[in-house]
C-alpha positions as CSV (number, residue, x, y, z in Angstrom):
1,M,44.2,-3.6,-39.3
2,K,40.6,-2.6,-39.5
3,T,38.2,-3.4,-36.6
4,L,34.6,-4.2,-37.2
5,A,33.4,-2.7,-33.9
6,L,32.0,0.8,-34.1
7,T,33.1,3.3,-31.5
8,A,31.2,6.3,-30.3
9,A,33.4,8.6,-32.3
10,N,32.6,7.2,-35.7
11,M,29.1,5.9,-35.0
12,G,26.4,7.5,-37.2
13,I,23.0,8.7,-35.9
14,G,21.3,5.7,-37.3
15,D,23.7,3.3,-35.6
16,A,23.3,5.2,-32.3
17,G,19.5,5.0,-32.6
18,I,19.5,1.3,-33.2
19,T,21.9,0.7,-30.3
20,A,19.8,2.8,-28.0
21,V,16.5,1.1,-29.0
22,L,18.1,-2.4,-28.5
23,G,19.5,-1.3,-25.1
24,Y,16.1,-0.1,-24.0
25,A,14.5,-3.3,-25.3
26,V,16.9,-5.5,-23.3
27,V,16.3,-3.5,-20.1
28,F,12.5,-3.6,-20.4
29,F,12.5,-7.3,-21.2
30,G,14.6,-7.9,-18.1
31,L,12.2,-5.9,-16.0
32,V,9.1,-7.7,-17.4
33,L,10.8,-11.0,-16.8
34,L,11.7,-10.0,-13.2
35,M,8.1,-8.9,-12.6
36,C,6.7,-12.2,-13.8
37,V,9.1,-14.1,-11.5
38,V,8.1,-12.0,-8.5
39,I,4.3,-12.5,-9.2
40,L,4.7,-16.2,-9.7
41,M,6.7,-16.5,-6.4
42,G,4.1,-14.5,-4.6
43,K,1.3,-16.8,-5.8
44,A,3.4,-19.9,-5.0
45,L,4.1,-18.7,-1.4
46,A,0.6,-17.3,-0.8
47,G,-0.7,-20.8,-0.1
48,T,1.9,-21.5,2.5
49,N,1.0,-18.5,4.7
50,Q,-2.6,-19.4,5.3
51,K,-3.4,-20.0,8.9
52,A,-4.6,-23.4,9.9
53,E,-8.2,-23.5,11.3
54,V,-8.5,-24.1,15.0
55,K,-10.8,-27.1,15.5
56,T,-12.6,-27.3,18.8
57,P,-14.0,-30.5,20.2
58,A,-17.8,-31.0,19.8
59,G,-18.4,-30.8,23.6
60,A,-16.3,-27.7,24.2
61,A,-17.9,-24.3,24.4
62,S,-17.2,-21.9,21.7
63,P,-15.3,-18.7,22.6
64,A,-17.3,-15.5,23.1
65,A,-18.1,-13.7,19.8
66,P,-16.0,-10.5,19.4
67,A,-17.8,-7.1,19.4
68,A,-19.1,-5.8,16.1
69,P,-16.3,-4.3,14.1
70,P,-16.2,-0.5,13.7
71,A,-17.6,1.2,10.6
72,P,-15.3,1.3,7.6
73,G,-12.8,4.2,7.9
74,S,-13.4,4.8,11.6
75,A,-10.6,4.8,14.1
76,G,-12.5,4.0,17.3
77,E,-14.5,6.2,19.7
78,V,-13.9,9.8,20.7
79,K,-14.6,11.0,24.2
80,L,-16.3,14.4,24.2
81,F,-16.1,16.7,27.2
82,D,-18.6,19.6,27.1
83,V,-18.6,19.6,23.3
84,P,-21.7,19.0,21.1
85,D,-21.4,16.3,18.4
86,K,-21.8,18.9,15.6
87,E,-18.9,21.0,16.9
88,A,-16.7,18.0,17.4
89,A,-17.3,16.9,13.8
90,M,-16.4,20.4,12.6
91,I,-13.2,20.4,14.7
92,M,-12.1,17.1,13.3
93,A,-12.8,18.2,9.7
94,I,-10.8,21.4,10.2
95,V,-7.8,19.5,11.7
96,A,-7.9,17.0,8.9
97,D,-8.0,19.8,6.3
98,K,-5.2,21.8,7.9
99,M,-3.0,18.7,8.1
100,G,-3.8,17.7,4.6
101,K,-4.7,14.2,5.6
102,P,-8.0,12.2,5.1
103,L,-10.1,12.1,8.1
104,N,-10.0,8.3,8.3
105,E,-6.2,8.4,8.7
106,L,-6.4,10.5,11.9
107,R,-7.3,9.2,15.3
108,F,-9.0,11.5,17.9
109,K,-9.0,10.2,21.4
110,S,-10.9,13.1,23.1
111,I,-12.1,16.6,22.4
112,K,-12.5,19.0,25.3
113,E,-13.6,22.6,25.4
114,V,-11.0,24.8,27.1
115,K,-12.7,27.5,29.2
């Protein structure tokens, strides 16, 4: 009895190419469909995570305003002990270069000259 199914042993190069292309198409279609589902779920749930605004009564005093935010990319203040600003900047740049990290990803707490 002859079977209609092709096996790997008697599959020609054309049949193998078509099978591979159809397999890739099915996988990529599934990935695109999954991506669309994740994006839609993210947009649907984004509205539920918004914080409710805190309403204060008209007669109540407003809380103190927070201090001005630091400049973009800064990680706070650095305490300098007997080191000029120019030398501190050079030291920070050298450390960032040797570590292979951007300067805004490092946090320097203090710089002190060792005598």
